[in-house]
N, C-alpha and C positions, 0 to 999 in steps of 0.2 A: 795408324791406318792411313793408307793412301787415298787419293781422291776417288778412284773407282770403287774401292772397298767401302768408303764412307757413303757414296751414292747408293750402292747396293743395299747397305744396311738401312739407310733412310727409307728407301723404297719399300723394303719389307715391313717397316714399322707403319708407313703411311697407309697401306692397304687395309689395315685393321682398324676400321672406324671405331669399333667398340672398345678398342684399347688406346684411343687417341690420348686420353688423359695420362696414360703412362709415358707418352712422349712429350706432351705439352705441359711441362713443369719447369719451374724457375731454376732448378738445379741441374737441368739436362746439360751434359758436357758440351753439346753443340752451341747452346745459348751462352754458356760460360766462355767458350772460345771466342765467340763473336763479340762479347762484351770486352774481352781483353784486347782484341784486335782494333776495336773502334775507339778505344779510350782516348787516345791522343790525336785523333784525326782532326784536321781543321774544320771539317763539316759537322763534327759531332759536338759542337758547342751549343748545348741546348738551353732553351728558355722554358717553354711550356713543357716539353717532354723530359722532365726530370725523373729521377728514380721514384720520388714520392708520388708524382703524377701517375706513373705507370702502376705503382702498387695499389693506388686507390681507384684507378680508372680502367684497369685491364685485368681480366681473369683469362689466363692463357687458353684454357680448354673451352672457353666461351667467347672466343675472340670476335665472333660475328654478332654478338649481342649489343645492346645499347651501351657503348663504351667510348674509349678514346678515339677509335677509328670512325665510327658513325653514330652520331646521336640519332636515336630512332623514336624514343617515347617522351623525350623532354620537350614540352610545349608542342606536342603533336598528338592529335586525336585520331581515332579510326576514320572520322569524317574527312580529316585533311589527307589521309592516305587515299581514300576513295576519290576525292576531288582531284588529287594529283594524278591518280591512275587514269581517270577519264581524260585529263589533259594530255598526258603522255601518249595515250592511245590515239588521240586526235592529231598529234604532230609527228608520230612515229612513221616516217616515210619508208623506213627499212623493214617495218613489220617485226621488230625485235621483241616487243613486249610479249607477243604470242609465241615466238620462236624460242626464247631463252628459258623462261620459267625460273622457279626458285624453290628452295626447301628451307627447313628450319635447322640445318646442320650447324653445330657450334653456336647455338643460341640465337640464330637469326630470327628477327621478329617479322611475322607474316600477318597480312590482313587479306581477307577474301574479298575480291572485287567482282562485281557482277554475279554474285552468288557462287562462283566456283574458282575463278583464277586467283591464285595466291600472288600477292605483290609484296615487295619489301623496299626499303630505301636503297639497298644495294642494287636491286634490279632497276628501279625507277631512275636513279641517278645515272646509272651506266647507260641506259637506253637514251636518255637525253644527251649525254656527253658524246656518245658515238654518232648520234644523228647530227649534232653540231659539227663534228669533224667531217662527217660525210657532206653536209651542206656546204661547207667552206673549202674543203680540200678534196672532195670527190673520193673519200677514203675507200669506199667499196670497189672502186674501179682502178685504184692504184695497183701496180704490179709489184708484189712482194715488198710492201712498205715495211721499214724497220722503225720501231717506236721505242724510245727510251722513257720509261715511266719513273720519274724521280719522286721520292716520297711515296713509294708504291704500297705502303702499309702491308696488309695481309694478302694483297694480290687481287683485290676486287676488280679493278678495271682491266688488268691483264687477263684474268679469267674470262671476262665478257668480250674482250677484243678477240681472243682466240675462238670463242663461240660464234661471234657475229661476223667477222671479216674473213671470208673464204680465201681471199688472195693474200692474207697477211704473211709477211716474211717472218718476222719475229717481234716479240715485245721483250725488252730487257728491263728487268725490275731492280731497282736499287733504293736504298733508304739509309739514313744516318742513325736510325734507332735499331740496335741489335735485335730487340724483340720482334721488330717488323720483318727483318730478314729471316729470322728463325721461323716465324709464322708463314711468311710468303713461300719459303721452301716447302713447308709442309702442305699448305693449301693448294698450290699449283700442282703438286704431285697427286694430292688427294683428288683433284678434279681431272687428272689425266691431261694436263696442259703442257707438260714439260718438253714436248717436241717443238713447240713454238714459243714457249715462254721460258726465259732463262733468268735466274736470280743472280745478280752481281753483288757480292759483298762490297761494302763501302771501300775497303782498302784495296780492292781489285778493279773498281769501276774505271778509274782513269786509264789503267793499262789495257783493259778489255775493250774499251770503246775507241781507243786510238786507231786511226786508219780504217775504221768502219764507216760505211755510208749509213747514216741515221737520218731519216726523213723528218721525224716529228719527235719533239720532247714534250712530255706532259707533266704537269704538276698540279694535282687536285687537292685542295685544302691542306697544303703542306708548307709552302713558303711563308704563309701568313702565321705559321706557328714556329718559325725559326728566327733567330737573330740575324742581323744584317750581314755579319761576317760569314755565316754559313750560306746565306743566299748568294753572296758574292762568289764563294767558291764554286757553287753549282753553275752560276752563270758564266764563269770563266771556263768551266768544262764544256758547256754548251757552245760557247763562242769559239773556243779552240778547235772544236770538232766541226765547226761550220754547219751546225744543224739548221736546216732551212726554216722550220716552223716550231714555235713554242706555244703550247696551249696551257693557260693558267686559270685555275679556279680559286679565287680567294674566298675566305669565309664570309665576307660581306661584299661590298662593291669596290672598295679601294685596295690598291696594291701596297700593303704595309707589312713590315716585319713585326715580330714580337720579341722585344728585348728582355733581358733578365730582370730589369727593374719594372717590367710591365708597360713600358712606353712603346711607342710604335713609330717606325721610320718609313717614309715613302721610298720604295725601291725602284720606281719607274725610271729615275735617272740612270740606274745601273744598266737597265735594258737598253736605253737609248745610247749610252756610251759604248755599248757593244754592238751597235748598229742593228738593233731589233726595233722595227716600227710596228705600231698597232694597225692591224688590218681589219679586225672585227671585235666588237664588244656588244654583248647583249645579255639581258636577263635570262636565266634558265627557263623562265615562264613568259617569254617575250610576247606571246600572243594572247595573254589573258591577265589583265590587272587584278581580277578576282583571285586567280590562283597565285599570283605574285603576293597577294595580301594574306590568303588563307591556306595556301598549299604548304607542302613540306619544305622547310628550310630554304627559302629563296636565296639565290646568290647570283653571281655574274660570271659569264664566260669571256675570257680574253684570248685572242689569237694574235700572235706576233709573227712577223716574217723577217728574215735576215735581209737587210738592204745591201745588196752587192755593189750599188752604185756610189754609196757615200764613202 
C-alpha cells in the first residue's frame, strides 16, 4: 500500500468513532510497522516509556483517560479541578476556555465547572500553555508560525493550537514512542486537524524538517521522561535547524533527564552549549500561591531563545 492509499484507508477508519476500538489495538499493522521502524533509532532509547510501562499505563482505545499521557485523578479531587478552572479563567487573556470546550471521547475525565462548563486537564493545561506562548511570543499575532511539537503524545497540544491560533501555519508532531505516533495520527484526523497538523514519524523527522523554517519547538512533559542520550539527539535536531524558540515543561521545576537506572541528570548544560539562553521561567500558576499548592499538577514553564550573538 502506498502513502496515498494508506492515508485514505486511515481516514476511512478514523471517521467511525463507534468502531475506534477496531483500529486502536496493539496488533494493528500500522502500529507494528512503527515499532519496527523506531526500534534502533538513537532517540528511542527509553527509560520510563518501556514496553512494560505502556502495557500497564496505557489502554489504546482509552488513550485520553488517566494514563501515561496525562494523570487526571491521581492526587486530584474535583475541588482541585474547580479551583484550577477558576484560576485559568482569570488569566485566560485569549478567552480560550470558553472557545475550545471538551468532551469525554476516548476516556477523557470531565468535571463540570460553574454548573455547566465541562473542563478537563487536557483543556486546562492547553489553555495555560497557549496563553504563556502568547504572552511571551505574541503567538496569536505571528504570521503563519510553524511549531515543532516534540513528544507530542496523542496530539493534545497540536489539536488545541489548531483550534486556538487562527494564523497558525502548521504544527508538526513527532514522538519517539511508536504508540504515540499511532495515536496522534488517529486523534488529529478524528478532530479534523490534518490540514494544519502533520504527524512526522521518528525516522522521517530529521529529513522532513531540514530546510523548513520552524519558529518554535515545544516539549511538554517529555524530556523529563527520557534519558540524556535521547534528549541530546532532539536538541541537536533543534540546534541544527536553528529553531529560534524552545518551550519546555518539565514534570516538576528542574530540567532533568530520567535515566534507565532511575537516576536524573541536569540537561541545562546541553541547552547552553547549543546557544539557547533562558528568557522566561514561571510557575503554571504564577499568579496564585494557593492554586500552586492545591491546583492540578503544578509545574513550571521554561522558554529558551537561540542566542545568535554568542
